[in-house]
N, C-alpha and C positions, 0 to 999 in steps of 0.2 A: 735253292734259291723259289724268291716268290714271283706269284707270273705276272705280278704288274712290275716286274725290275726292267722289262727291254725299251730299249730308248733308241733300239734301230729299223731303219728302214731298208728293207732288202727285196729285190725284184727278182724272183728268179726264172726262168726258164728250164724247165725239166725236160733235156731233150735225149741225152742219152743213158743208157742203161747201166749199173753200177758196175765200176771194172772190178773186172775178172769176176763178174756174177752173172746172172742169167741172160744180159745180154752178148757176152762172150763166150758164154757157153754156149746158149742155143743158136748162137752164129756158125762155131765151129762144127755143130751138129748137122745145121743145114745145109753148109757149102759141103760138107764130106756125103752126106747121104741124102741129095736130092737128086742125085746122077743115078742113085739105084735104086730107086722105084720102078718098076716095071709095068707102062702102060697097058702094055698089052692084057693085063688082067680083069680089063674091062670089059673083056668078053670071054676069059676064063671062068669055066665054071667053078672052079676053085676057089672063088672070091664069097660063093655061100650067100647068103643074107644078112644085111646089119640092119637092124633094128633100133632107132633113137627115138625118145619119148620126148620131145618139144613141147614143153606145153602141156596143153589140150589135144596138141596133133602127135600121131606117129608116123615118121618118116621112115622110109623102109628102102635100101638100096638092095639090088640084086646083082649090079657090077658097081663098079668105082666109077665116078664121075670123071670125067676127063676137062671139061670147059667149065671153069668158076669163074660167076662174077660176085664180087664182093663189094656190097652196098657201100662198103664203111670202111674206113682207113683199117681201123682196128679188127675185124675181119681180115682185113690181107696178110697182117701183120702177125697176126696167129696162123695163117696158114705158113707163112714166108718160114717164119723162127721154127716152125718143123720141116724144113725142108722141102715145101710144098710149091715152090712159087712155079713152077712150070705147068701146073693145072688150072693156074691164074690167066682168064681170056681177057680179064678188064676191069679197073675198080672203080668207084666213083670219083667225080672231078672233085676237088680239094673246096671247101666252102670259105679256106680263108689261109690264109700264110702260115697260121699257126697247125694246121692240118698238114704236117709233112712227114713222110716216115723216117723211123729211126735213122741217124745218119749211117750206122753200122750195116743196114740194111738197102743203104743206096745202090749198091751194085744189084741186086737181087730186085731192085721196084724200076730198074730203069727202062726196062723192057716191057713193063705191064701197061698196056694203054689207060688212058683214062677216058670213062663212059658217059656220056652225058645221062642224065635220070631218064628212061624211057621204057615201056614194055619194048616198044618193037625195036630198041636196040639191045636187050637181051636177047631178044629172039633172033637178030641178025648174027649176032657171034656165033649162035649155036650152043646158046648155054646148055648145061645140062643140070647146076645147080647152083640157087641164088641162097648168099648168105648174108644176112643184113639183121639189123632192130626189128621189132615189129612193126615200128613204123614204114619201114620198106614196102611191104606189103601191103598196101591201099592204093586204090584203081589210080589217087593222085600221085603215087609214087610211081614205083615200078612196076608195080601188076598187083591183085591182089595172088590169096592163093587160090583159091578155083581157078583163076585166070591161067595162072603158069601148070595149073594140074591138066587143063585141056590141050597145053601147049606142050605136054610131055618134060615139064620143068619141075624138078624137085627144089623144097624150100627149106631153108634149116634157118631157123630166126635163135638171134643172138640170148642166151638164156635168160642173161640180167634185165631185159626188157621183158619178159615173161611174169617175171615174180615181182612180188609185191613188196618186197624191201630187199635189194641185191648186195651182194656181200663176194668177196673174194672166192669164196665159194663156185658162184657161177663161172667166173672167169675159169675155174678150173675144171667145171666142165664142160665148156663150149671147146678148151684143149684136148680134153678126153675124147668128147666125140670126133672129132679130127681126127684123132689116134687109129679110133675102132674104123669109122669110115673107109680112109687112106691106111689101112694096115699098118700105119705107125705107131702102135701101141707103146711100146717101148721109147720112143721119142718122147711121146704124150708125158708117159709117166716121169720121166729126166727131168724136163722142163718144168713141170707141176712141182717135183721133189724140189727144182730148184727154189723156186720162186717159195714155196713153202718156209724153207731153210732162210730164206732172205726175209722174210718177215717173221719166223723165230729170232732170227739177231735181233732186229728191231725193238720188238716187244722187250727182248732180254735186257736190251740197253737202255729200255725208259722205266724198266718195272720198279726201280727205285724212287721215282718219284710219286709223293707221297699225295692222294689223292685232293687233298686242299691246294694244292699246287700247281695241279693239272691244267695246262692252258685253255682256254676255250675259244673256238674260231669260230668265225661266221663267214660262209660264203656267199660272194658279192658274184652273181652270175653275169645278171644286167638289172638295168634302172631305165625308169620311166616314169621323169618327171620324181612325184616324191614314193611312189612304188618299187620294189625291190624283188628282183626274182630271185629265190635262193633254194635251197635244198634241205629237208625234214629227214629225209634216209636216204640208203641209195649206197653206189660203190664210192662216190667221193665221202659220205660222213661216213663210212665202214674204215676207210683208209684212213681218216683223220683218227678214229677210235684206235685204230691198229697203232698209229704212232703213238698214242698216249694222252691224244686231247680228247677235248669234248666239244661235240657240234653245239652250238649255244641256241639251236633252234630245233634240235633233235626230238621227234614226234611230236612237232607243232601241226601239223597237219596231217591229214590221211592221205596224200598226195605225195610223190616223191620229192617232185619242185612244184613249188607253188609262189603267187604273189603275193607280198606282204608290204605292210607300210614302212614307211621310214622310222616310225614310234616305235616298232618291234625293236630294230636294230639298237634305239638307244637305250629300251629296255633289258636289250641281252647284255651291253655292253660289254664285247669282247676282248679280251687280249689282243688278237690277231684277225685280221679281215684277209680272205684268202679271195683273190681274183680271177675268175676263171678267162682266159684268153681264147677269144675265137669269134666268128661273125663280124659284122660291119662296126657295132660298137668298141670303138677302141681300148687300150689300157690309159692310157692318157685321157680321155673323157671319164673311167671310170674314176682317176683318180682324182681329177676336178671336182667330180660330184661329190667326193668323200670330204675333199678339203674346205670345197666353199660352201658346202651347206652349211647353214647357221645352225640346224637343230643337232649336229651330229658333232660339233667342237668340242664337247666333254666324253665322249667316248673314247676309252682308254686305246684302243687301235687305231685312233683317228689321232688324238693327242700326240701317240708316240711314234705315229708315222708308221707303224708295223704291218705294213701290208706283205704277203707271198703272192707273187703272179706265176699261174701254171696254167700250158696249155690244157683246155680240157680234154685234148686225144689223150691225155696223159692220166684222167681218171676215168674213161671209158672203161669199153669191156675188152681189155685184151692184157698181154705179157707186161704192160709197162707198170704194171698194178705196185710192185715190189720197190721200183724205181721212184713211183711219185710218195708212197708211204713213206720211204728212206727221207725223201726231200721235206715232207711235212714235220718229219720226227728231229731232222738235224737244225731244223727251223723253230721248233718249239723249244727245245730242250739242246743247243748246241753242246753244252758241257758234257752231256753223255756222248759223244762222240769224236772229244780229244783224243 
């Protein structure tokens, strides 16, 4: 199949994990094991010392955290998938409707409070561990590392936001770290194995696609006038590649996300445009931008109306990565999954 034979327009909202795959398996693990965690271990000398190398910071635990504040949904989902929801005292307020927990995790999330972003709120909850992107640990956000240190609160930064070019491996690292901190290494290893298995299945399914027929994809995150915000590297780009596609602007910028002109999209001439769903700019506005801009009408993806919509949370740093990868692969090469 030639890569310019696509003539369909498909809008997919990637909400549920693969049936029988990571979501189902991990959900079962969580529901069975969450009651088995002994919270008294926090003061038990048998806990020992757990040391996590978190970028340039070394985070040391001498007792198990009891009150975890998750600054982002993906941090909370990783916790819940490991059966650790009882430790979560709060999570961030959703920024948009697309930022919703996986449906199969709804029961575990219903009792987790949503907390407005502020250092005062974090302290008021009695938090002893904050988990979030590097951007969460600023004075203008939840508070700086130094501020939390003086308040006796440990900070664990999502690994993918600390590296130059995030891949699925950083998702594994975050899950592994939670396993160490909460003494659920077996559960963490099982979840990682499940995600790895699903990724391998996807790669095997698309392995026969010749290099010259690989789909090129361009990520439209947001736009402003004739300026487009897109990604040159990072997890979304990595998942596109694991799915057998090519990021049309891979390596174009030193930054993971960057602003570029509309001419870049014209020159890239991608087969598919991926629309990230989040924030105040709607999918309808993004589609209108593509369909009504005269400069874009000869772009292959625009001519064919070949668009894939995916919630941004599905390509962030958590257990959804395998499902997002499969969504990409099935859209790129449907014949490989029939």
